[in-house]
KOLNUKE-523100 format. One record per residue (C-alpha): residue in one letter; x, y, z. Coordinates in steps of 0.5 Angstrom, whole numbers, plus 2048, in hexadecimal, padded with zeros to 3 digits. Layout:
// residues N
AXYZ/...
***
This chain:
// residues 671
R800801800/L806805801/A8098047FB/K8058037F4/L80A7FE7F2/G80E7FC7F8/T8157F97F7/F8197F47FB/C8207F97FA/A8208007FA/E8278037F9/R8278097FE/P82180D7FC/Q8228157FC/C81C8177FE/A81A81E7FC/P8138207FE/L80E8227F8/H8088257F9/G8028227F3/D7FB8227F4/N7F88217FA/G7FF8217FE/R80281B7FB/W80981A7FD/Y80E8177F7/T8158147F8/R81A8127F2/S81E80C7F3/G8228077EE/A81E8017F0/V8227FA7F0/F81D7F47EF/A8217EE7EE/G8277F17EA/H8227F57E5/A8247FC7E7/W81E8027E6/P81D8097E6/M8178097EB/E81380F7EE/I80E80C7F3/V80980E7F6/W80980E7FD/W803812801/D7FD8137FC/S7F7810800/P7F3814805/L7F681380C/R7F180E80F/T7F380A809/R7FA80A80B/C7F9809812/E7F5803810/A7FA80080C/I7FF801811/L7FB7FD817/R7FA7F8812/L8017F7810/G8037F7817/A7FE7F2819/V8007ED814/V8077EE816/F8057ED81D/V8027E781C/Q8087E5818/T80C7E581E/I8077E1822/R8077DC81D/S80E7DB81D/K80E7DB825/A8097D5825/S80D7D1820/T8137D1825/L80E7D082A/L80C7CA827/S8127C7825/T8147C882D/E80E7C482E/R80F7BE82A/R8167BD82C/R8147BD833/Q80F7B8831/I8147B382E/D8197B4834/G8147B2839/M8127AC835/L8197AA834/K81B7AC83C/A8157A883F/G8167A283A/G80F7A2838/R80D7A083F/D80A7A7842/R8047A883E/Q8017AD842/G8077B2841/I8067B083A/L7FF7B283A/R8017B883E/D8067BA838/L8017B8833/A7FC7BC836/R8007C2837/Y8027C282F/L7FB7C182D/M7FA7C8831/F7FF7CC82E/L7FD7CA827/L7F57CB828/M7F77D282B/L7FC7D4825/S7F87D181F/P7F37D781E/V7FA7DB81D/N7FB7D9816/K7F47DA814/L7F47E1817/Y7FA7E2813/W7F77E180D/R7F17E580F/L7F67EB810/L7FA7EA809/R7F37E9805/G7F17F0808/L7F77F3807/R7F87F1800/Q7F17F37FE/Q7F27FA800/W7F97FB7FC/T7F57F77F6/R7F07FC7F7/H7F48027F7/L7F98007F1/T7F37FE7ED/G7F08057EE/H7F78087EC/F7F78057E6/L7F08067E4/G7F080D7E5/T7F680E7E1/F7F38097DB/V7EC80C7DB/E7EE8137DB/A7F38127D5/Q7EE80E7D1/C7E88147D2/L7EE81A7D0/S7F18167CA/Y7EA8177C7/G7EB81F7C7/V7F281E7C4/G7F28197BF/G7F78187B9/A7FE8187BE/A7F98167C3/A7F88107C0/K80080E7C2/T7FF8117C9/S7F980D7CA/E7FC8067C8/A8018087CE/C7FB8087D3/N7F98027D1/G7FF8007D2/N8017FD7CB/A8078027C9/P80D7FE7C8/S8117FD7CF/Q8187FF7D0/Q81A7F87D1/N8167F57CB/S8157F87C4/E80F7F37C3/Q8087F67C4/D8057F37CB/N7FD7F17CA/R7FC7F07D1/L7F67F57D1/P7F57FA7D7/D7EF7F67DA/Q7F47F07DB/R7F97F47DE/I7F47F87E3/S7F07F27E4/H7F57EC7E4/D7FC7EE7E5/V7FB7F37EB/S7F87EE7EF/T7FD7E97EE/F8027EE7EF/V8007F07F5/Q7FF7E97F8/L8077E77F5/S80A7ED7F8/S8067ED7FF/S8077E5800/L80F7E57FE/S8107EB802/L80C7E8808/D80F7E2807/A8167E5807/L8147E880D/Q8127E2810/A8187DF80F/L81C7E4812/I8177E4818/N8187DC818/L8207DD818/Y81F7E181E/F81D7DC822/N8207D6820/A8277D881E/K8297D8826/L8257D1827/L82A7CE822/S8307D2824/D82E7CF82B/I82E7C8828/S8347C8824/V8387CE822/L83B7C981C/L8347C9819/S8327D181A/R8387D2816/G8367CC811/V82F7CE80F/V8327D580C/A8377D2808/F8327CD805/A82C7D2804/V8317D7801/L8347D07FC/G82D7CF7FB/T82A7D67F9/L8307D77F4/A82F7D07F0/T8277D27F0/Q8287D87ED/W82D7D67E8/L8287D07E6/G8217D57E6/R8267DA7E2/S8217DA7DC/I81B7DA7E0/P8197E17DF/S81A7E27D8/L8167DB7D7/Y8107DF7DB/D8107E67D7/A8107E17D1/E80A7DD7D4/R8067E47D6/R8077E77CF/A8057E17CC/D7FE7E17D1/G7FD7E87D0/D7FE7E67C8/F7F87E17C8/V7F47E47CD/Y7F37EB7C8/S7F27E67C2/L7ED7E37C6/T7E97EA7C8/R7EA7EC7C1/V7E77E67BE/R7E17E77C2/E7E07EF7C1/H7E17EE7BA/A7DD7E67B9/E7D77E97B5/S7DC7EC7B0/I7E07E57B0/A7DA7E17AF/F7D87E57A9/Y7DF7E47A6/G7DE7DD7A8/G7E57DE7AB/Q7E47D97B1/R7E97D47AF/V7EE7D97AE/E7ED7DC7B5/V7ED7D57B8/D7F37D37B4/R7F77DA7B7/L7F47D97BE/G7F77D27BE/T7FD7D47BC/K7FE7DA7C1/L7FB7D57C7/D8017D07C5/R8057D67C6/R8037D77CD/L8037D07CF/G80A7CF7CC/T80C7D47D0/E8097D37D7/W80B7CC7D5/A8127CE7D5/R8127D27DB/F80F7CC7DF/A8157C87DD/R81A7CD7DF/K8167CE7E5/D8157C67E7/I81D7C57E6/V81E7CB7EC/Q8197C87F0/W81C7C17EF/F8227C37F1/S8207C77F7/G81C7C27FA/V8217BD7F9/Y8267C27FC/R8227C3803/N8227BB803/V8287B9803/V82B7C0807/G8257BE80D/L82A7B880E/V8307BC811/P82D7BD818/A82C7B5819/L8337B4816/V8367BA81A/L8337B8820/A8327B0820/G8377AD826/R8397B4828/M8337B682C/P8317B3833/S82D7AE834/V8267AF838/G8277AE840/A8237B0846/T8277B584A/G8247BB847/S82A7BE843/Q82D7BE83C/E8347BF839/H8367C0832/G83C7C482F/G83E7C5836/V8387CA838/A8347C783D/E82C7CA83D/S8277C9842/V81F7CA842/G81D7D1840/H8247D383C/G8237D7837/R81D7DC838/G8207E2835/H81F7DF82E/G8187DC82F/H81A7D4830/G81B7D0836/H81F7C9836/A81B7C3839/P81E7C0840/G8207B9841/F8277B883E/R82D7B6841/T8357B583E/S8367AE83D/S83C7AA83E/T83B7A7837/P83A7AB830/G8327AA82E/T82D7AE82A/N8287B382D/V8237B1828/G81E7B782A/L8247BC82A/V8267B9823/N81E7B9820/Q81E7C1823/A8247C2820/R8227BF819/E81C7C3819/V81F7CA81B/F8257C8816/S8207C7810/D81B7CD812/T8217D2813/L8247CF80C/Y81D7D0809/D81D7D780C/L8247D9809/L8227D6802/V81C7DA801/L81F7DD7FB/A8217D77F8/E81A7D47FA/N8167D97F6/T81A7DA7F0/S8147D97EC/D8107DE7F0/F8157E47F0/S8167E37E8/R80E7E47E8/L80E7E97EC/R8147ED7E9/A8107ED7E2/L80A7EF7E5/A80E7F57E8/A8117F77E2/E80B7F67DE/L8067FA7E2/Y80C8007E3/D80D8007DC/Y8058017DB/D8048067E1/T80A80A7DE/A80880A7D7/S80080C7D9/R8028117DD/N8078147D8/A8018147D3/L7FD8177D7/Q80181C7D9/Q80281D7D1/L7FA81D7D0/K7F98227D5/G7FF8277D2/V7FB8277CC/V7F48287CF/G7F782E7D3/A7FA8317CD/P7F88387CB/A7F68367C4/A7F08317C7/I7E98337C6/S7E68377CC/L7E08347D0/E7DD8397D4/S7D68397D8/R7D183D7D5/H7CF8437D8/E7C88457DB/S7C584C7DA/A7BF84F7DB/G7BB8507D5/S7B484E7D1/G7B58477CD/P7B98417CE/Q7C08427CF/P7C483E7CB/W7C78377CD/L7CC8367C9/V7D083C7C5/V7D683B7C0/E7DB8407BF/R7E08407B9/L7E18387BA/S7E68357B5/L7E782D7B6/W7ED82A7B3/A7EE8227B2/P7F481F7B5/S7F881D7AF/V7FE8207AB/P7FE8257A9/P7F78267AD/R7F18267A9/L7EC82C7AA/L7E58297AC/V7E18307AE/S7E38377AD/E7E183D7B2/L7DA83A7B4/D7D683F7B7/L7CF83C7BA/D7CA83D7BF/L7C58387C2/R7BE83B7C6/S7B98357C6/G7B68307C0/G7BB82C7BD/L7C182C7B8/L7C38277B3/I7CA8267B1/A7CB8237AB/G7D18227A6/P7D581D7A2/S7D88177A6/G7DF81A7A9/A7DD8217A9/G7DD8227B0/K7D68217B3/T7D881C7B9/T7DF8217BA/F7DA8267BA/L7D68237C0/R7DD8217C3/A7DF8297C4/V7D882B7C6/A7D98267CC/G7E08287CD/M7E38217CA/W7E78247C4/L7ED8297C6/R7EF82A7BE/G7ED8317BC/S7EB8377BE/G7E683B7C0/V7E183B7C6/V7DB8377C8/R7D683A7CD/R7D08357D0/E7CD8337D6/M7D282F7DA/D7CD82C7DF/P7CD8247DE/G7C68237E0/R7C48287DB/V7C88257D5/L7C881E7D2/F7CC81B7CD/L7CA8157C9/P7CF8127C5/Q7CD80D7BF/Q7D08077C3/P7CD8087CA/Y7D18067CF/M7CE7FF7D3/Q7D07FE7D9/V7D17F77DC/G7CC7F77E2/T7C47F77E3/L7BF7F97DD/R7BD7FF7E2/E7C48017E3/Q7C58027DB/L7BF8077DB/L7C180B7E1/Y7C880C7DE/P7CC8107DE/F7C98147E4/G7C580F7E8/A7BF8127EB/K7C38177EE/P7C181D7E9/Q7BB8217EC/N7B88227E5/S7B881A7E5/A7B18177E3/C7B38117E8/T7B58137EF/T7B08127F4/G7B380B7F5/G7AF8057F6/R7AA8017F2/R7A88087EE/D7AE8097EB/D7AF8027E8/E7A78037E5/A7AA8097E2/L7B08057DF/R7AB8007DC/S7A78067D9/I7AD8087D6/L7AF8027D3/E7A88007D0/R7A88077CD/L7AE8067C9/D7AC7FF7C7/L7B17FB7CC/G7AB7F87CF/H7AE7F27CC/V7B47F27D0/L7B17F37D7/K7AD7ED7D5/R7B37E97D4/M7B67EB7DA/G7B07E97DE/G7AE7F07DF/D7B37F07E3/L7B77F77E3/G7BC7F47E8/A7BE7EE7E2/V7C67EF7E1/R7C87ED7DA/R7CE7F07D5/W7C97F57D2/S7CE7F67CC/E7CD7EF7CA/E7C67EE7CC/L7C37F37C8/S7C37F67C1/I7C67FD7BF/G7C07FF7BE/E7BD7FD7C4/Q7C38007C8/Q7C28077C4/R7BB8077C7/V7BD8067CE/S7C180C7CD/I7BB8107CB/A7B880C7D1/R7BE80F7D5/L7BB8167D3/L7B48157D5/V7B78127DC/H7BC8197DD/Q7B881E7DA/P7BD8227D8/A7BC82A7D5/F7C18297CF/A7C38237CB/I7C98217C6/L7C781B7C1/D7CC8187BD/E7C88137B8/T7C58117BE/T7BF80E7BA/A7C380B7B4/A7C28047B5/N7BB8057B6/D7B68047B1/L7B180A7AF/A7AC8097B3/R7B08087BA/E7B580E7B8/Q7AE8137B7/L7AD8107BE/M7B38117C1/Y7B38197BF/E7AD8197C1/C7AF8187C8/V7B581D7C8/A7B08227C5/E7AB8217CB/T7B18217D0/C7B78267CE/E7B682E7CD/A7BB82D7C8/W7BF8287C4/M7C48277BF/S7C58207BB/V7CA81E7B6/G7C68197B0/H7C58187A9/R7BE8167A8/T7B981B7A6/S7B48187A9/I7B781C7B0/E7B78237AD/K7B08247B0/F7B28247B7/H7B78297B6/T7B68317B4/R7BD8327B1/R7C382E7AD/L7CA82F7AE/T7CE82B7A8/L7D582B7A9/L7D982A7A2/G7DF8287A5/E7E78277A2/S7E482779B/G7E082D79C/E7E68317A0/G7E28307A6/R7DC8357A3/W7D68337A7/Q7CE8367A6/L7C98377AB/Q7C28377A8/D7BA8377AB/L7B68317AB/
***
């Protein structure tokens, strides 16, 4: 939570507090992760104080429970040794003592068993909070960049590609087909899971080492030194065997992204593929990409299996060392209540300072023997210590995955923020079209809701193409029909009015209250949600001029009535009359039905003014007339783009744009 893309190692970051939006603090550092150096700017504090405190408390709770887990492991190890020593000492005759030791062990086990569950519960909460925060960061940049790119066009195409994460990276010139939704929905969660697991595993290993190091040293100094040497040797060998895993995982991710991207394109263009009869071609093409993905996955798992095989065999073989070192050198069990080994006498309660104690009941034997309980504990502690020291070797594959994910997310975040800054630079340029709120003035007659002064619009090309030149216009009431040949700039003009097109000059002054102006595009946006939500989009039931704001059954009846009026009653019947039915409405409804839902939104929200971009083009003449009747009854004034002469009767004036071929000229006439 404290760092957007947390790293495990940082080279002495030179912190310099720089105040950004909402008092953000930044630090620049050369961050090193698994040998990969990045110049990185990490956002440290960009959340409300309450959220930061909650994150710190969660992390502190996780670390505290980790410490308890390690202490519990040491206690259980000591209790197991006590049982073995007790049984050997009594020779199996003291059943009451054995049962007492067993009950003691079970008591410890039951008391400490909830600790693991509590640990995972706290860790999930920390991961969820971090995932929400990091996902929100990427979503904010992505959505803002997508919306701004429509107003720039042309050169913004490459900028938009960068915002989508499809720009060539510095490491690989090959296009990365991993889409933003894959990064945001999957990669962020995987990154959070891996980084939290590996960092906390490393911390857990350090805590375990704190408790086990002294215990192993008390048993045998030779073992305590040998375990370090074996760990270093095992880590070096494992890293050498797994040196190709990072590149294999990177190739696997690229192949997987390419396969998923191809599936998405087939789904989006399924109808066109069917008309072409290209199903067989697409299946063969997808099969080739699938083979590539499976091949890279197979190669990575083959190398991973070799590393894991070596690691497992190595730990099992090295795990025999305690028995070889201690066999025949430790005093056997006696009955005098003391023990000597290595020239050090220990009594009951020894080692309280480092969190463990040794079981009583040992004495020096005149003949060499083997203390089975002590050897068993030595083997157990030696294996645990070796595993903790081999944390890097044991997680070679996961560290490789984390390295690849961190590099991709960092590159994507950097490209997105840089592209967004470029877009904002274009948006804020002096040559941009000025969008202003209309001025209310006292006087007779309706005031113009839209005034356009000396508006010129350019198409994004090299050199730029003039679409509209020096347009002057004011709209007070009634409808304005915008006509002209395709590519003349009709939709571009609507974008300029909406503040979404900035290549040009002039002033657009209009009503700016979102509840009083509703834009209806040719392709309506359909949420993945309930039918009710489609009708209430985009304002919900908040605007006071909405026809459906009272709540309860009356609202639903009003929505049903609107659907019936726009010949959408059959859609409601398919849903069993349930406005709460959830569907993929962009697939459930035809384009014509979606456009009628768009007009239904207008009836729900009752705006004073409407701007329509061929909103009725996919409907027949009868339904088109019905839709415009709804517009005329609801709005004081409206402006629409259309090609059919049948809609002229719903407008009082017509603006004809002649486009590039007409050198940006335009004609305004009454109907």
